[in-house]
N, C-alpha and C positions, 0 to 999 in steps of 0.2 A: 738749319738756318731758320729765320723767322718765316712765318707763313706768308706766302706771296700769291697774288692772283696770276693767272697765266699771262696776261699782257705785261705785268710787272716783271715776271721771270723772263719772258721773251725779250724784253727791252734790255735786261741785264746780259743775256746771252749775246745779243747783237752788239751791245756796246763793248763787251769784253772781246768779242771775236773780231771786231773791225780792225783792231791793232795788229792781229795776226794775218788777217786776210789781205790788208792793204800795205803791209810792211814790204819794203824793197828786199830783193834777194834774187837767187838764181831763177826761181819760177817766174817772178815778175820780169826780169831781164829777158828771159827766153820768150815770154809772151809778147813783149814789145817786138822782138826779132821776128817771130812768126806772124804776128799781127800785121806787120808791114807788108807781108805777102798775102795772107789769107783773111785779114780783117777779123770781124767778130766771130766768124766760124772757127778760126784757129783758137781764139780765146775760149770758146765753149768746148772744143776738143781737149784743150789743155786742162780745163776744169774737170772734164770727165775723167781724164787720167788721174788727176788729183783725187777725185771721188773714189776711184778704184782702190786706192791705198787708204784713204781716210775712213771710208765706210766700215770695213772690217776692223780697223784699229779702234774705232768708237765702240763697236760691239764688244770687243775684247776688254776694253776699259770698263764698260758697263758691267760685264760679268765679274771683273775684279772688284768693282765698287760694291756689288751685291754681296760678294763673298766676305769682303773686309768690313762691311757695314755693321756686322754684329759685334765688332770690337768697340768698346766704349770710347777709347781715345782716338779712334780712327778719324772722325770728323774734325777734331781739333788739329791733328797732325796734317791732314790734307789741306786745311784752311791756311795753316802756317806755311806749308810748302807752296801753295798757290800764291800767297802774298809775296813770299821771297822771290818767286819766279817772275811775278809781275813787276816787282821793283827792278829785278835784273834786266828784264826785257825793256823796261822804260829807259834804262841807262844805255843799252845797245841802240835803242831807237834814236835817242838824242845824238849819240856818236855818229849814227848813219846819216842823220839830218845835217850834221856839220861837215861830213866828209863829202867828197866829190862823188857823184853817181857814175856808175858804169852800167850802161844798159845794152851792152853787147853780149852775145853768148847764145848762139843757136846750135842746134844739133842736127845731125843728118837723118834722124829717125822719125821726124814729124812731131807735131804738138801733142798728140795723144801719148806716145811713148815718153816724150820729154816730161809730160805732166806726171806720169807714173814714177819715172826715175828721179826727178828732182824733188818729189815728195818723199819717196821711200828712203832716199839717201841724204835727206836734209836733217841734220841733228837738231836744229832749232824747232822744226816742225814736230819732231817726236817729243822733245822736251816740253813744248807747249802743251801737247795733249796729255802727257804723263803727269803734268803738274796743274796748270790752269784748267785744262779740259777735264781732268779727273775731278777737280773741285766742282765744276759746273754739272757734270754728270752725276756726281754723288748727291748734290743738292736736288737735282731733278728727280732722282730715284726716291729721295726722302719725301718729296712733295707729291709725285705722281706715279710712284712705283715703277715698273719696268717700262711703262709708256714714256717715262721721262727721258730714256735714252733716245728714242725717236724724236722727242720734242727738241732736245739740244741739237741733234744732228740736223733736223729740218730747219731750225732757225739759224743755223750756222752755214750750211752748205749752199743755200741760195745766194749768199753774198759772194762766194767764190765765182759762181757763174756770172753774176751781175758785174763784178769788178773785172774779171779777166776778159769777159766779152766786151765791156766798155773800152778797156785798154787796147784790145785788139782792133776795135772799130776805129779809135782815134789814131792808132799807129798806122793803119792803112791809109789814112788821109794826111799823114805826115805831120800830125799835130802832137806837140808835147802834152803829156797827161797833166803835168803841172809845171809852171815855170820854176826856175831854181829858187827864187825867193819864197813863193807860196808853197813849194815842196817842203822847204825847211820848216815853215810855220806849221804846215799840216802834220809833219812827222813829230814835232815837239808837242803839238796839241794831242796827238795820239798817245805820246808818252805820259802826258798829264792824265789822260783817261785811265791808263794802266796804273798810275800811282794812286788815283782815287779808289779804284776797285781793289787794289792791293791793300789799301787801308781798311776797306770794308771787310775783306776776307780776314785780315788780322783781327779786326774788332769782333767778328763773329766767333773766332777761335777763343777769345777771352770771355765770351758769354756762353 
């Protein structure tokens, strides 16, 4: 990828990550359920469970990116895969925005275990990291060597804690995170962000 300063690369990681972090799904729904009882602390526990799965996965992807980085066509292929995945996720995001939300779904094992289970067993989470996340990590390694793995993870993971903690806090006070109207606008805007970065990934593969 073109040379980028650390703030520029961090902004890219955050902008691409926000669509995955804030997307509705089982983790979000369970966080609303537990947050109604435990507030922001439940959100942080769920984020910790998510981290237990996400941390090792990022390291494994980083090892894979280092191994495959020696192949000349690897960067082009991963850019195309990342672009296709972003376009696909944008379509799913729009469909989710237009569908009715279901925010029920608690578990009897507590927010920490729920965070682990709903991350490890979520195919969209795994596909995101094996495509879009792989692209970010590969670019980070090209720019900052092995330190880049930690840079991507650091600029990504704090958003999980901030978002899930905030949702838990609001749920405990009986407040909707977003009204139905603004929820749809927000989700469609996130889809637009994904389309933009998908186009950027595709353009980078052509150069």
